[in-house]
C-alpha positions in Angstrom: 58.3 -74.8 42.5 57.3 -71.8 40.5 57.7 -68.4 42.0 55.1 -66.7 39.7 52.4 -64.8 41.6 48.9 -66.1 40.6 47.3 -62.7 41.4 49.7 -60.6 39.4 47.4 -59.9 36.5 44.1 -59.9 38.4 41.6 -57.0 37.9 40.6 -55.9 41.3 38.2 -53.4 39.9 36.1 -55.9 37.9 32.6 -56.8 39.1 32.5 -60.5 39.8 28.8 -60.6 39.2 28.9 -58.8 35.8 27.3 -60.7 32.9 30.0 -61.4 30.4 27.5 -61.2 27.5 26.5 -57.7 28.3 28.7 -55.2 26.6 28.2 -51.5 27.3 28.2 -48.9 24.6 31.5 -47.4 23.8 30.2 -43.9 23.8 27.5 -42.6 26.3 24.2 -41.2 25.0 25.0 -37.8 26.5 28.2 -37.5 24.5 26.4 -38.3 21.3 23.6 -35.9 22.0 26.1 -33.1 22.9 27.9 -33.5 19.6 24.9 -33.9 17.4 24.6 -31.5 14.6 21.7 -29.1 14.2 18.6 -31.0 13.1 20.0 -34.5 14.1 19.1 -36.5 17.2 21.2 -39.6 18.3 19.8 -42.5 20.3 22.3 -45.0 21.9 21.5 -48.3 23.5 23.2 -51.6 24.5 22.9 -54.7 22.5 23.1 -58.0 24.3 25.4 -60.6 22.9 27.2 -58.2 20.7 30.7 -56.8 21.3 30.0 -53.5 19.7 27.7 -50.6 20.6 25.1 -49.5 18.2 24.2 -45.9 17.6 21.0 -45.2 15.7 20.4 -41.8 14.2 16.9 -40.4 13.9 16.3 -37.5 11.5 14.1 -34.6 12.3 13.3 -31.7 10.0 16.1 -29.0 9.9 13.5 -26.3 9.0 10.8 -25.8 11.7 8.4 -24.7 9.0 8.3 -28.2 7.6 6.8 -29.4 10.9 3.1 -28.7 11.1 3.1 -28.4 14.9 6.0 -25.9 14.9 4.4 -24.0 12.0 1.1 -23.8 14.0 2.9 -22.6 17.1 4.8 -19.9 15.1 1.5 -18.8 13.5 -0.1 -18.6 17.0 2.8 -16.5 18.2 2.5 -14.1 15.3 -1.2 -13.8 15.9 -0.6 -13.0 19.6 2.0 -10.4 18.7 -0.4 -8.7 16.3 -3.1 -8.6 19.0 -0.7 -7.1 21.5 0.4 -4.5 18.9 -3.3 -3.6 18.2 -4.0 -3.4 21.9 -1.0 -1.1 22.4 -2.2 1.2 19.6 -5.6 1.3 21.2 -4.1 2.1 24.5 -2.0 4.9 23.0 -5.0 6.4 21.2 -7.1 6.3 24.4 -4.2 7.9 26.3 -3.9 10.6 23.6 -7.7 11.2 23.8 -7.5 11.4 27.5 -4.7 13.9 27.4 -6.6 16.0 24.9 -9.7 16.0 27.0 -7.7 16.9 30.1 -5.9 19.8 28.4 -8.6 21.1 26.0 -11.9 19.6 27.1 -14.1 17.3 25.2 -16.0 20.0 23.3 -14.5 23.4 22.5 -16.8 25.1 20.0 -18.5 27.5 20.3 -16.4 28.8 23.2 -19.4 30.4 25.1 -21.3 27.1 25.0 -19.1 24.2 23.7 -21.1 21.6 21.7 -18.5 20.0 19.5 -14.8 19.5 19.3 -13.1 21.3 16.4 -9.4 21.9 16.0 -7.8 22.6 12.6 -4.2 21.9 13.7 -5.2 18.6 15.4 -7.7 17.2 12.9 -6.8 18.6 9.5 -3.7 17.4 7.6 -1.0 20.0 7.5 -1.1 20.3 3.7 -4.8 21.5 3.8 -4.9 23.5 7.0 -4.4 26.8 5.2 -7.5 26.4 3.0 -9.7 25.2 5.9 -8.5 28.2 8.0 -9.4 30.6 5.1 -12.9 29.0 4.9 -13.3 29.4 8.6 -12.4 33.0 8.4 -14.9 33.5 5.6 -17.6 32.0 7.8 -16.6 34.3 10.7 -16.8 37.2 8.2 -20.3 36.1 7.3 -21.3 36.5 11.0 -19.9 40.1 10.9 -21.7 40.8 7.6 -25.0 39.6 9.0 -24.6 41.7 12.1 -23.7 44.8 10.1 -26.5 44.2 7.7 -29.0 44.1 10.6 -27.7 47.4 12.0 -28.0 49.0 8.5 -31.6 47.8 8.1 -32.4 49.1 11.6 -31.1 52.6 10.6 -33.1 52.3 7.4 -36.2 51.8 9.5 -35.4 54.9 11.7 -34.7 56.9 8.6 -38.2 56.2 7.3 -37.2 54.2 4.3 -40.2 52.4 2.8 -40.4 48.7 3.8 -37.7 49.4 6.5 -39.6 47.4 9.1 -39.8 44.3 6.8 -36.1 44.6 6.0 -35.1 44.9 9.7 -37.3 41.9 10.7 -36.0 39.7 7.9 -32.4 40.7 8.6 -32.8 39.8 12.3 -34.0 36.4 11.3 -31.0 36.0 9.0 -28.7 36.5 12.0 -29.9 33.2 13.5 -30.9 31.1 10.5 -28.0 31.8 8.2 -25.5 31.5 11.0 -26.6 28.0 11.9 -27.4 26.9 8.4 -24.0 28.0 7.0 -22.1 26.3 9.7 -24.0 23.0 9.5 -24.5 22.8 5.7 -21.3 24.0 4.2 -18.5 24.8 6.6 -18.7 21.7 8.8 -19.1 19.4 5.7 -15.9 20.9 4.1 -14.1 20.6 7.4 -15.1 16.9 7.6 -14.2 16.5 3.9 -10.6 17.5 4.4 -10.4 15.6 7.7 -11.8 12.3 6.5 -11.4 12.6 2.7 -14.9 11.4 2.0 -16.7 12.2 -1.3 -20.1 12.5 0.6 -18.9 15.6 2.5 -17.5 17.3 -0.6 -20.9 17.1 -2.3 -22.7 18.5 0.7 -20.2 21.4 0.5 -20.6 21.9 -3.2 -24.4 22.0 -3.1 -25.0 24.2 -0.1 -22.0 26.5 -0.5 -23.2 27.0 -4.1 -26.5 28.2 -2.7 -24.6 30.4 -0.3 -22.7 32.1 -3.1 -26.0 32.9 -4.9 -27.5 34.2 -1.7 -24.5 36.5 -1.1 -24.8 38.1 -4.5 -28.6 38.4 -4.0 -28.0 40.1 -0.7 -25.5 42.4 -2.3 -28.1 43.7 -4.7 -30.3 44.8 -1.8 -33.9 44.4 -3.1 -36.4 46.1 -0.8 -38.2 43.9 1.8 -35.6 41.2 1.5 -33.7 42.0 4.7 -30.8 43.3 2.8 -29.0 46.7 3.1 -27.5 46.1 -0.3 -27.0 48.3 -3.4 -30.7 49.2 -4.2 -31.6 50.1 -0.6 -28.3 52.0 -0.3 -29.2 54.2 -3.2 -32.6 54.9 -1.6 -31.0 55.8 1.7 -28.5 58.3 0.1 -31.4 59.8 -1.9 -33.1 60.5 1.4 -29.9 62.2 2.6 -29.4 59.8 5.5 -25.6 59.8 5.4 -24.8 57.6 8.4 -27.3 54.9 7.4 -26.0 55.1 3.8 -22.4 54.5 5.0 -23.5 51.4 6.8 -25.3 50.2 3.7 -22.1 50.8 1.7 -20.1 48.5 4.1 -22.9 46.0 4.0 -23.0 45.9 0.2 -19.2 45.6 0.0 -19.1 42.7 2.6 -21.8 40.8 0.7 -19.7 41.1 -2.5 -16.6 40.0 -0.6 -18.5 37.1 0.8 -19.7 36.0 -2.7 -16.4 36.3 -4.5 -14.4 34.8 -1.6 -16.6 31.8 -1.4 -16.5 31.4 -5.2 -12.7 31.5 -5.2 -12.4 28.8 -2.5 -15.2 26.8 -4.1 -12.8 26.4 -7.1 -9.9 25.5 -4.8 -11.9 22.8 -3.1 -13.2 21.4 -6.4 -9.6 21.1 -7.7 -8.6 19.2 -4.6 -11.6 17.0 -5.0 -10.6 16.1 -8.6 -6.9 15.5 -7.6 -8.0 13.0 -4.9 -10.0 11.0 -7.4 -13.4 11.3 -5.7 -16.5 10.4 -7.6 -20.2 10.8 -7.4 -20.6 7.0 -7.1 -18.4 7.0 -4.1 -20.6 9.7 -2.5 -23.8 7.8 -3.2 -22.3 4.6 -1.6 -21.1 6.5 1.4 -24.5 8.1 1.9 -26.2 4.7 1.7 -23.7 3.2 4.1 -24.2 6.0 6.6 -28.0 5.6 6.3 -27.7 1.9 7.0 -25.5 2.5 10.0 -27.9 5.1 11.4 -30.8 2.8 11.0 -28.9 0.0 12.8 -28.0 2.4 15.6 -31.7 3.4 15.9 -32.9 -0.2 16.0 -30.3 -1.1 18.6 -31.3 1.9 20.8 -35.0 1.1 20.4 -34.4 -2.6 21.3 -32.4 -1.6 24.4 -35.1 0.9 25.5 -37.9 -1.7 25.1 -35.9 -4.4 26.8 -35.2 -2.2 29.8 -38.8 -1.2 30.0 -39.9 -4.8 30.1 
């Protein structure tokens, strides 16, 4: 009788209902996936009737740009980033404008009745602020010259100088018309020219400041009945031994000459800058045309809005 134990080599952990033809894969799918290299994807499955596991490798592009879907998503992300950056810049600009309005006010010129906003340090590039300040001071000196010229013409009337009444009346008109015309026609254009670097504004300045230079020398001569207490009228006043009126005429004549030569000097400075920046007359014509088209479009839109609201 044999003493060998029939259950000695039995596998108690084996599943008695397991299909002998089904062989599991040697390596689980999670292990293959965990060890996959970048750009590779492993797929593991069990073959029936085979004693070895099969691992199939599916290749995907290593460069995301090669995949149209990934490239489209990347482009969409870049577009959104650009939109966010643009919105951020707009928010910053709006915040800066709000801060400026809160601290300085929307309009700050002229100070007694603000109509526009004007700030050389804030709007003019630093390299050109000095010349714009000089031009502004020349414009302020023009206001003083007009006022002194009116006082001198008024004293000429009191002194009995012929045509004194005409000179005083015309000089009073100059105080209003020349003040507004000089600001709107040559100072504000040159201010905008340095602020925006547009050829159109330079040409406005060249044309109307050129007329102003001629007007200044004309006023310095002092022809009778022209509203000027210049050189010729000054001689008549001194010939009549009206010393105080004559002194005012001397200052008026000197200021008109300073006005003419000062504007002529900075006229050349602005023209040199204009040439250095490469501005042309064709650019100025194109900008004038574009501005006219925009103005017409704005007028049409305003008229359409008004008529639609009326209906």
